[in-house]
N, C-alpha and C positions, 0 to 999 in steps of 0.2 A: 504494500500500500504506500503510494507516494504522497508525501505530506508537505504542504506549503505553510510556513509560519508567517503570520501577519500581526505586527504590533509596532507601535511607534517607539517603544522603549526596548533598546537592545538587550538589557539584562533579562527582560521578560521572555524575549525570543530565545536567549541562551538557556534559560531555565527549562523551557519547553523542549528544546533540542536535547538537553541532558536526560530529561524524563523519557523521551522517545527512544533514545539510544539504550536506556536501561530495559526497554521492552523487548529487545532482541531484533533479529534480522527481518521479521515480518513487516516492519515499519521503517521507512526511509525518509529523511528530510531532504527534499529536492530543491528547496529554495526558501528565501525570506523576503519580506517586504515590510516597509515602515509606514505605508499609508494605503488607502483603498484603491487609488488609481493604479499604483504599482502592483497591487495584489492581483488585479484583473489581468494586467499584462503578464505577470509572472505565471499565473495559472494557465494562461494560454500557451506560454512558451515551454513550460515544464510538463504539461499534461498531468497536473496534480490530480490525484483521486480525491484528496481531502484538503480543505483549507481550514486551519485553525485561525480564527479571525477575531481580533480585538474589536470591541465596540467603540470606545472613546479614542478617536484619532483625529489629528488635524485634517481639515478638508472633508473628504468623503468618509462618513462614519461607517461602522461595521455593517449595519443593516442596509445602508445604501450600497455598499460594496457587495453584500449578499445578493441584492436584487440584480446588480450588474453581472455577477458571476453566474446567476441563473440563466442569463441570456447566452452563455457559451454553449456550444454544441459538440459534445454533450457537456452538461454542467458538472462540476465537481460537487461532492458532498461538502456542506459548510457546517462547521461547529463554531458557534459564537463563544468567545472567551471574554468574560466581563467581571468587573468587581462589583457590579450592581445587579442583584438578582431580579430587580423590577423589569429588566429588559427581556427576561426569559419568555414571557407571553408574546411580546412583539416578535421575538425570534421565531417561534413556531408559526406565527401568522405569515412570516416571510419564507416559509418552507425550509427553515434551517433545520438540519437533521438533529441537532442536540445543542446544548449549551453547557459551558463549564464556568464555575465561579472561581475567581482568583482568591487566594493562591491555589493553583491547580494541584490536586493530589495525584500521585502516580496511579493509584488504584482506580480512581474515578476516570482518569484519562484512558487507561487501558480498557475499562469497561465500555466507555463511549466508542472507542475505535473498533473494538471487537463486535459491537452491535451494528456498525455500518456495513453496507453491502460489500462483500468480499471481492466482487469483480472489479477490474480496472476500468477506466473510462473507455479505452478502445474495445474491450470485451463487451461493454454495455451497448456500444454501437452495433457490433456484430450480432449480438443476440436480441437486440431490440428491447432491452430492459430499462432504458434510461428513464422513461416516463414513470414506470412502476417504482424504480429506485428513488425517484424524487418525491414520492408521497410522504406525508407525515408519518412518523413512527410513534407519535404521542398525541394525546389530547391533553389540553392544559386549561387551567382556570386560576384566577386570583383566589387566594385562600389565606385569611388571617394575616394580611399584610405581605404575604409572599406569593409564590406560585406553586400550585399542585399539578403534577403531571402523572399521566397513566399511559403505559404502553398499550398500543392498539390490541396487541395479542392478549392482554389481560382483561379486556372488556368482555362482560357477559351479555349485557343488553343495553340499549339506548331507548329511553322513554321520554316522549315529548309531553311537557306539562306547562301550559300557558306559554310564555315566551322563552322558556329555558328547556334544555334537554338534560335529564338525569342520566349520568353515566354510572351504571352498576358494574363494578369491577371486583377482582378477587379480594381486594383489601377494603372495600366499602363502597362509598358513593361520592360523587361530586357533581356540581351543576356547571354546565357550559352554556355560553350564549351563542349557540349555533342552531341551524335548522336541521331537522331530521332528514329532509330531502337532500340537502347538500352533503350530509354525511353518507347517505345511501349512494349518492353519485360518486363520491370520492373513494369509497371502499366497497364496490359492488361484489367483490370476491370474499369479503370478510363478514358481511352482514346480510341477513334476509329479512324481509318485512313480513310480520305476522299480523299486523293491525295498522290502522291508519296512524297510530301514535306510538308504534313500537317496532324496533329492529332488534334481532337477536344474533349473537355470534354464530356463524355457520358451524364452527368446530365444536360448539357447546350444545347445539340442539340435538337431543338424543331420543325424543319421543313425544307422544301426546297422551293426555289424560282427559277423562270426562269429569266435569264438575257435577254437583248435585242437580243443577238446573239443566244439565245436558250440554252445556257449552264445552267447547274444546279448549284445553289448556296446554301450553308448550312446556315441556320438561327440559331443563338445562342441566348439564353436568356441573357439579360443584355449586349448585344454587337451590335452596329449598323453596324459593318462590316459584309460583306457577303463573304464567302470563296468558291472558285470553288471546285466542286466535280468532280473527273475524271470519265469518262465512265466506267472504270474498277471497281471502287468502288461504283458506283451509285446503282446497284441492292442491294448490301449489306446494304447501308444506307437506302434505301426504306424499306427493310425488317425490319430493326431495328426500324424505325419510326412507322411502322404498329404494330409491336409486342413487342417492348421494349427489 
């Protein structure tokens, strides 16, 4: 995995370089830049797979640079590095793959890099995976003055309630200010609609049960709750359970 380091402070870049060197031969620093404009140029010249991008820089800030990097064909994965956790939510809205809070710890850096797609940028072009790889890997929301994030793979179901969507995940719940329709369109392979106000994770849907009133209820692995399946969507859910 080829990594580009972007920070206006040389000591910060040097620290990241040392941390990456400690992770072994799977990760290689291929370049450095001190501002957003140079970062875009360096990413193009080095074919970097990943850009570790500082937020606070003179001129083009990190999020603006992330938007410019997204225009490359194919775009590198971008990890925002910031001393200000409040930028985390904005990062995910800019399709940033992940964020790291300074001072960056080696364990957190390693976990972030290992979660990123393992294919290189040229391989993504050949296999046609660049659009899929660019999708968000998390859902996020402001929570008690900070940011709460949940991996897409940990989501059990999504339930629309008034103007918010409840995200039920392995560790609990959170509210996000997004529409159910946009989430369904963004992750068509991850979720299936069972009701006008509910999507469930495809991998967690394991069966149907009958309620006392005869209504059909979706059974999800690892979840004691049962969600109603509308008559409109019931035939599709039955077909899915039979054939996968």
